[in-house]
C-alpha positions in Angstrom: -0.2 0.1 -0.1 1.1 3.6 -0.3 0.4 5.4 2.5 0.9 9.4 3.1 1.9 9.7 6.4 2.3 13.3 8.0 4.9 14.1 10.4 6.8 11.6 9.0 10.0 13.2 9.7 9.0 13.3 13.9 10.2 11.1 16.1 7.4 8.6 16.6 6.5 9.5 12.7 10.1 8.2 11.4 9.5 5.3 13.0 6.6 4.3 11.7 8.1 5.6 8.1 10.6 2.8 8.7 8.1 -0.1 10.0 6.2 0.4 6.9 8.9 -0.2 4.7 10.0 -3.1 6.1 6.6 -4.3 6.0 6.6 -3.6 2.1 4.9 -0.3 1.9 5.4 2.9 0.0 5.5 5.7 3.0 4.8 9.1 1.4 6.0 11.7 4.1 4.4 15.0 4.6 6.3 17.3 7.4 7.1 21.0 7.6 10.1 20.1 9.4 9.9 23.0 12.1 10.1 20.0 14.3 11.0 16.7 12.4 13.8 15.8 10.7 14.7 15.7 6.9 17.5 13.0 7.8 15.3 10.7 10.1 13.0 10.1 6.6 15.8 7.9 5.1 15.0 6.9 1.4 11.1 7.3 1.8 9.9 10.5 -0.4 8.9 13.3 1.3 6.9 16.6 0.8 8.1 19.5 2.7 4.2 21.3 3.3 1.9 21.9 6.5 -1.1 19.6 6.6 -3.3 22.9 6.6 -2.1 23.3 2.7 -4.0 22.0 0.3 -1.5 22.0 -2.5 1.0 20.5 -0.2 -1.3 17.8 0.3 -1.9 17.2 -3.6 1.2 17.4 -4.2 2.1 14.4 -2.1 -0.6 13.0 -3.6 1.1 13.5 -7.0 3.1 10.5 -6.3 0.2 8.1 -6.8 -3.2 7.3 -5.1 -2.8 7.0 -1.5 -4.2 3.8 0.0 -4.5 5.3 3.3 -3.1 7.8 5.5 -1.1 8.0 9.2 -1.8 11.2 10.8 0.6 12.4 13.4 1.4 15.6 12.9 0.4 17.8 15.9 1.7 20.3 18.2 2.2 17.5 21.4 3.7 19.7 24.7 1.4 19.3 27.6 3.1 22.3 29.4 2.5 24.4 26.1 -1.0 23.1 25.3 -1.8 24.9 29.0 -0.6 28.4 28.0 -1.6 28.3 24.0 -5.0 26.7 23.4 -5.7 28.7 20.7 -2.4 27.4 18.9 -3.6 23.7 20.0 -7.3 23.8 18.8 -6.0 25.3 15.3 -2.9 23.0 14.8 -4.5 19.7 16.5 -8.2 20.3 15.4 -9.2 22.4 12.5 -6.1 21.2 10.5 -6.9 17.9 11.1 -10.5 18.3 10.1 -9.4 19.9 6.7 -6.9 17.2 6.5 -9.7 14.5 6.9 -12.4 15.9 4.5 -9.3 16.6 1.6 -8.4 13.0 2.0 -12.2 11.4 2.4 -13.4 13.7 -0.7 -10.0 11.7 -2.6 -11.8 8.3 -1.7 -9.2 6.9 0.7 -10.7 5.1 3.1 -8.4 4.3 5.7 -7.3 6.7 8.5 -5.0 5.9 11.4 -4.8 9.0 13.8 -1.9 9.3 16.3 -3.3 10.0 20.0 -2.8 9.7 23.4 -3.5 8.4 26.7 -4.3 12.2 27.6 -7.5 11.5 26.4 -8.2 10.0 30.3 -7.4 12.9 32.2 -6.5 11.6 35.5 -8.2 8.2 36.1 -9.4 9.1 39.9 -11.8 6.6 40.0 -9.3 3.6 40.0 -6.0 4.7 40.6 -3.1 2.4 39.8 -5.6 -0.1 37.8 -5.1 -0.5 34.1 -6.9 2.0 31.7 -9.0 -0.1 29.2 -10.4 2.1 26.1 -13.7 2.2 27.5 -12.6 3.9 30.5 -14.0 7.9 30.3 -12.3 10.2 28.8 -12.5 13.6 30.9 -8.7 15.0 29.6 -6.8 17.8 32.4 -5.0 18.9 29.8 -5.6 21.1 26.2 -3.7 18.4 25.0 -5.7 15.9 25.5 -9.0 17.6 24.9 -7.8 18.3 21.0 -6.7 14.6 20.3 -10.4 13.9 21.4 -12.0 16.3 19.7 -10.4 14.6 16.5 -11.3 11.2 18.0 -14.8 12.0 18.0 -14.6 13.8 14.2 -13.1 10.4 12.7 -16.1 9.0 14.6 -18.7 10.8 12.8 -16.6 10.5 9.6 -16.9 6.8 10.0 -20.7 6.5 10.3 -21.2 9.3 7.8 -19.1 9.1 5.1 -17.7 5.2 5.6 -14.2 6.4 6.5 -12.2 3.4 7.8 -10.1 5.0 10.9 -8.2 3.7 13.7 -7.1 5.8 17.0 -3.9 4.9 19.0 -3.9 6.6 22.6 -0.1 6.2 22.8 0.9 6.2 26.6 4.9 7.3 27.3 6.7 6.2 23.8 10.4 6.2 24.4 13.5 4.7 23.3 15.4 4.4 20.1 15.5 2.1 16.7 18.0 -0.7 17.5 19.7 -0.1 14.6 21.0 3.1 16.6 20.4 5.6 13.6 17.2 6.9 14.6 15.9 8.4 17.5 14.4 11.3 19.5 15.6 15.0 18.8 13.4 17.8 19.8 14.3 21.4 20.5 13.4 22.2 23.2 13.4 19.0 25.0 10.8 18.1 27.5 10.3 14.3 27.7 11.9 12.6 30.5 14.0 9.9 29.1 15.9 11.9 26.6 16.6 14.3 29.1 17.8 11.9 31.6 20.5 10.8 28.7 21.0 14.7 28.1 21.9 14.8 32.0 24.0 11.7 31.7 26.2 13.1 28.7 26.6 16.5 30.7 24.5 18.2 28.4 22.3 19.8 30.7 23.5 20.3 34.8 20.1 18.0 36.2 17.2 16.7 35.6 14.2 18.3 37.2 11.9 16.2 38.7 8.6 18.1 38.5 6.6 17.0 41.8 7.6 14.4 45.2 4.2 14.7 46.3 1.7 12.8 44.2 -0.1 9.7 45.7 2.4 7.1 44.7 4.9 4.9 46.6 7.8 7.4 46.1 5.8 10.4 45.5 6.6 10.7 41.9 4.4 10.3 38.9 3.8 6.8 37.5 4.4 6.7 33.7 3.9 3.3 31.3 6.6 3.4 28.7 6.4 1.8 25.3 9.2 1.3 22.8 8.6 3.2 20.2 9.6 0.6 17.5 6.8 -1.3 19.5 4.5 1.2 18.2 5.5 1.7 15.1 4.7 -1.7 14.3 1.2 -1.4 15.4 0.4 1.3 12.5 1.3 -1.2 10.4 -1.0 -3.6 12.1 -4.1 -0.9 12.2 -3.4 -0.5 8.2 -3.8 -3.9 7.4 -6.8 -4.5 9.6 -8.6 -1.8 8.2 -9.0 -3.1 4.8 -11.2 -0.1 4.0 -14.2 -0.8 6.4 -16.0 2.1 7.6 -15.6 1.5 11.2 -14.0 3.7 13.7 -11.8 1.6 16.2 -9.9 2.8 19.6 -6.7 0.9 20.9 -4.1 1.8 23.9 -0.4 1.1 22.7 1.5 0.5 26.3 3.2 -2.2 27.9 1.0 -2.2 30.5 4.1 -1.4 33.4 4.4 1.4 35.5 8.0 3.2 36.2 8.2 6.3 38.6 10.3 9.4 37.3 12.7 8.8 40.1 13.0 4.7 39.2 13.6 6.0 35.3 16.5 8.1 36.6 18.0 5.4 38.5 17.9 2.8 35.8 19.3 5.2 33.5 22.4 5.5 36.1 22.9 2.0 36.1 23.2 1.5 32.4 25.2 4.6 31.6 27.4 4.5 34.6 26.9 8.0 34.9 26.1 10.1 37.4 22.8 12.1 36.9 21.9 15.1 39.1 18.0 15.8 40.4 16.3 19.0 41.1 12.8 19.8 42.4 10.2 21.5 41.2 6.0 21.5 41.6 3.9 19.5 39.8 3.3 20.4 36.2 -0.4 21.8 35.5 -2.2 18.3 33.7 -0.1 15.7 35.0 -2.6 12.9 36.4 -0.4 10.5 38.9 -0.8 7.2 37.4 -1.4 6.2 33.3 -1.0 2.8 33.3 -2.2 1.0 29.8 -4.6 -2.2 29.4 -3.3 -3.2 26.0 -5.6 -6.6 26.0 -8.3 -5.3 22.9 -5.1 -5.1 20.4 -3.2 -7.8 21.6 -6.6 -10.1 21.3 -7.9 -8.1 17.9 -4.7 -7.7 16.0 -2.4 -9.9 17.8 -0.1 -6.9 18.6 2.5 -7.9 20.9 5.3 -5.6 22.3 8.8 -6.9 22.3 11.4 -4.2 23.4 9.4 -2.7 26.1 11.1 -3.6 29.0 12.6 -0.1 30.7 16.1 -1.7 30.6 15.6 -2.4 26.7 13.9 0.9 26.0 16.9 2.6 28.2 19.6 0.8 26.6 18.3 2.1 22.9 17.6 5.4 24.2 21.4 5.6 25.6 23.0 4.0 22.4 21.4 6.8 20.2 21.7 9.7 22.5 25.6 8.9 23.1 26.2 8.1 19.4 24.2 11.4 18.3 24.9 13.9 21.3 23.5 16.5 18.8 20.7 14.6 17.4 20.2 14.6 13.4 22.6 17.6 13.5 26.0 15.3 13.9 27.6 12.4 15.9 
């Protein structure tokens, strides 16, 4: 299949592009490169442009009709979303709607959407229990709200226009491709694991722990970390499952294991054999204490099995990427 991948030069998107190629599909990447990296795309076709630009989408389609879309282009910083809600509703909702309408008008009926566990908000009714897809969606931040809004759009397009759509709710994507040539490179960096690796390399003086007063065993947030390559594999399965059906499906993607901020830092110290200093700050607005996935549905229905998502494997692959590419895609 020929697949249009929006945001395919980004961290997760580039891993999805690699997984598509490895499975015999032909990805065509649409990315404005504001946050993505041309080098991350590899040999896949790349069109530089924004999803709001219909001419850029038409340019991406000139290689021939596409069989499906993986939509990953979005603004994705929780803290920033609380400070700039208008930007997030525009980038994530309004532009996605225009993309969906254009794609449907072209007769494309496979659509895989990059969603997030942030749609659930704070699962206070069952703290520490794995979250299933039927858990109430009550986002506590603007980022999660925008992703939920697009899910609702897709549900209605499925009913009204016959679009076959899958929403993949990521928990915490982390790690790097085992080959060592593809990994996480953001500026600014806000994700815990790359910040821990930067501290191990001496590129930043310490890792800031955002809150030590959560109702968790060590007082820091608990998160379910899923290896980015396992996550990428789920996108291929989702595209192949759709088969052009006019259904809307939702799947969680997590390893079904939670690690605290302090556990991640301690494991990184052991794997890197480096000193990693910490400093304390208050909680970040919109952060729930615990997010733990139930991925039983995608295991049962699509046969998905995470193979690289132990915390040790995630951190080992991340450490290799950051150690060998200390400036990311800018050099080694």
